N, C-alpha and C positions, 0 to 999 in steps of 0.2 A: 713578368716580374719574378716568377719563381727561378728562372735561369740567372737573372741578375743577382739574386740573393745567394744562389749556389756559387756563382763566380766570386762574389765578394768574400764569402766564407773561405773559399779555396785560397784566395790571395792572402787573407789574414793568417791562416794556418801555415801557408808556405813561408810567409815572412817570419813567423815565430820560429820555425826550424833554423833560420839563419842566425838566431840568437844563441843557439846551442853550439858550443865550441868544444871539440874533443881535444883533450890534453893527454898525450902519451898513451891513449887507449885505456887509461885507468881513471881519469877524472873528466868531468863535464862542467863547463861554465855555462850557466843558464840564467835567463831572466824570467822571474815569476811575476812581474808587474810591480813588485816592491823594490826591485833592484837586482843586480847581478849577484849570483852566489856560485860557489864551487862545491861540488859534491863528488865523492868517490863513486865509481860505478859499482863497486862491491863494498858498500858501506857496512862496517861492523858496528858503528854507533854514531850518534849525532855529533860527537866531538871530532869526527873526521871531516865535517862540513864547515866551510867558511860561509857564514850566512850573510845576507845583504847588509850593506851594499859594497861590492867590490868595485872600487873606482878606477884602479889600474892594476895591471899585472904584466909580468914578463916570465918566460920560461925557456929552458933549453933541455937537453937530454938528461940533465942531472937534477935540476931544481926548478921550482916555481916560486916566485916572490909576488905577493899580492898586498895591496893596500885596501883596507876596509874602513868605511865610515859606518859604525854600528847602527846609527839612527834610533828609531823608536822601539823600545822594548815590547810594546804592544804588538807591533808587526811581527817581531820574532816569536812572540808567544803563539801567534796563529800558525806560523810555519812549523815550529817545534811540536805544537799540539797535533797538527795534521800528521807529521811524521810518526809520532808516538802512537797515534790511533791506528795508522797503517800497520805498524809493528804488531800491535794488539790483534788486529784482524788476521795477519799472516799466521801468528802463533795459534789463534783460534782455529783457523782452517787446518793447521797441522794436527791439532788435538782431535778434530773430527775425522781426519783421514790421514793416517801415517804415510800413505803412499804419496801424499802431497809433497813431502820432502824430496823424494826422488825425481819428481817432475818440476820442482821449483828452480828458479834461476839462482845463480850464486848469491846474489843479494838477499833473496828470500831465505836461502839455506843459512846464511850467516845470522839472520834474524832469528830463525828457529833454534839454532844451536846455542843461542844465549839462554841464560836461565829464565825462568818464568815469572820473575818478580814483577815486571811491567804488566804482564797479563793479569796477575793477581791483584794489582792495584786497580786496574780498570774494572775487573769483576767486582771487587769490594765496593766500588763506588756505584755499581749498578749499570755499567755500560752494556750496550747491546752491539750487535754487528750491523745495525741498520743505518748508522750515521744520522740519527735523529737529532733534533735540537738539544735534547738532553745529553746525547753523546758528545756533541760539539762543546757543550758547556763543561762536561767532565774532562775532555781532552785539554781545554783551555785552562781549567783549574789545575790540572797536573803540570802543564807547561809553566803556568804562572808560579807555582810552588818551586819548580826547578830554577826558574830565573831569579826568584827572590832569595833562595837559600843556598844555591850552589856557587862556591867561590869562583869557579871557572867562568860562569856567565857574569857574575858581578865584575870580574876583572875586564871582560869584554866591554862592558858599559861604563867602566871607570875612565876611559880615554875617549877623546873625540875621534881619534884616528888610531887604528891598529894595523900592525904589519904581520904577515904570516909567511912562513917558508915551508914548502913541501920538498922533502928529500925523496926523490923517486926510487932510489935503490932499495930502500926499506919502507917506503910509504909512510914516513913519519911526518907528522904535522907539528911545526914549531910555532908557538904563538899563543895568545896575542903578545906582540912585542911593541915597545915604544920605538921611536925613530932611533934613539941611542942604542937600544938593545939590538935593533936590526943591524946597525953598523958593526957592532961587536960580533954578532953572529955571522955576518957576511965575511968578516976577516977570519974568524975561527974556522969556518967551514970552507974557506977559500972559494967562495962563489964568484963566478965571472962578473967582471965590472959591467958587462953588457946587460946584466939583469938589474942594475940599479934603477930605481924608480925616480921619476922627476919630483 
């Protein structure tokens, strides 16, 4: 029985790896169970991520074009809260050991070099580094506040469907766009017709 369980777990984890798609060595399209999302491998902030659910995408050497159905804000609150809490823990580790910066991945270095405002918000609310139920509640409260008050996220949820463009040469994320704005941007940036979404 033990070997059957190990085999089943191996199959599940192997299949999950098939869901991660490398895009130009700079981005990853992943499925977290709530839908597909795109994140930069060296994220400088959450606004470089296209959250679930990406329903279709096309890319070439210059651009990526994606369609997003934003879905339920509650699901996004959990994802953003988790990301913010991880940034808090990374910064906390850096404060404990400044050598951590030199050993950290590029993603963690970019998190550390940001200012400490996020860290101070978590500390002021009594967050610990233990990922307790209180910590989960704090991270969800912070994420909820961002989703309710930030115009960027309000704009994402104001449409049933959003479109995004990533310009690879300068890693710029353009969006969220309506279908009409996508068409205008397609023409302005002279994006290949092969990247048009159905």
